[in-house]
N, C-alpha and C positions, 0 to 999 in steps of 0.2 A: 556524533551526528555529521552527515555529509554537508559540505558547504552548500548554501543556497536552499536547504530544506527548512521548512517550518516545523517545529515540534507540535505534534497533535497529542492531546491528552484526553482520554475518555473520562468525563466527570460523572456520568451516569448513563443509564441505558438510553436516555433521550437527548443527551447533549455532548458536544465535543469542544474542548478548549483549543483554540488555534491562536498561538501567540497570546495576545491580550484579550481576544474576543471569544465568544461562545456561540456555537451554531447548533441547530437541531441535527440529530443523527438519525437517518432513516434505517429501517430494518435492512438486513443483508439480502435485498431482493434484486440487486443490480442497479438500483436507483443511485445516481451520482450524489456525492456529498459535496455541497458547496462550501469551500473554506476560504471565503474572500475571493482571491484571484484564482484559487486552485479548486478544480472539481475532480474528484477521484471517481473512477469508473471500474466496476467489476470486470476483470479480464478472465474469460473462460479458457482461452488458448494459452497455456503456460509456455509452450514451446516458443511462441513469439516474444516472450519477455526476456530472452537472453540479452544481457547487456543493459537492460533498462533498470531505472530506479523505481521501486514499487513499495507498496505497503502490504504486509502480510497480516491478515486479520483472522481471528477466531472468535466466534460468537459476538460479532459487532464490536470487538475490541482490537485495536492495533497492537500486535505483539512485536513487530519489527518493521523497520524501514531500511531499505538498502538496495544495492545493485545486485541483480541476478547474475551469478557467474557460472551456473550450471543448471541444466534441465534434462530429464530423461527423454528419450525419443518419443515415448507415449504421452509426455506431459503430465505424468501423475506425481512427479517429485521435482522440487526445485531447490536450489541452494542460494542463499544470500551470502555474499562475500563478507569476510571479517573486516571490521573497521574499528580502530581504537581498541577499547576493552571488549567489544562484541566479537565473539568467535564466528567463524564460518558456520552457518546453521542450515540444516535440512528441514524442509517442510513437505508433508505429504497431503495431497488433496483428500485422500480417504480418511484422514483424521479430522476433517472439517475445516482446514485452513483455506482461505480465499485470497486471491491476489487482486490488488487494486492499483491502478495506474492513472496518471494525469495524461490525457491525450494532448499531444503537442499543439493541436489547433485550439485547445482551451487555454493555453498558456498566454500570458501577457505579450510575449515576444512575437506572437502570430497575429496580433490584432492591429 
C-alpha cells in the first residue's frame, strides 16, 4: 500500500470498511463515497489521471489502488504502476472497470 492511503475493504454490497469505521457504499452512479476525510469521485476522463493515485473498481468493489503510470490516447485503457508485491496492471474501460479519485479540494490539506 502506498504511504498515506487508507485501506478500503468492501464488506458487503452496501458497506465499506475504512480503517476502523464502516460507511455506506452507493451504487456506481458517480455519487461520491464519503470515507471520513476522503470522498472518492467517479472520473470519466481517464487521460487526465496520468500520475494520479486512484481506485479502480469493478461492480462496486475496489480491485486496486495505485498511481496511474500510463493511459492510451483515447482513454480506454490505463495502467497502475507496480508497488511492492502488486505488479503493473492494465485495466480496460470496456471490461467494466471504473476509476475513482479524491479531488484535491476535498482533501484536508485544502480546508
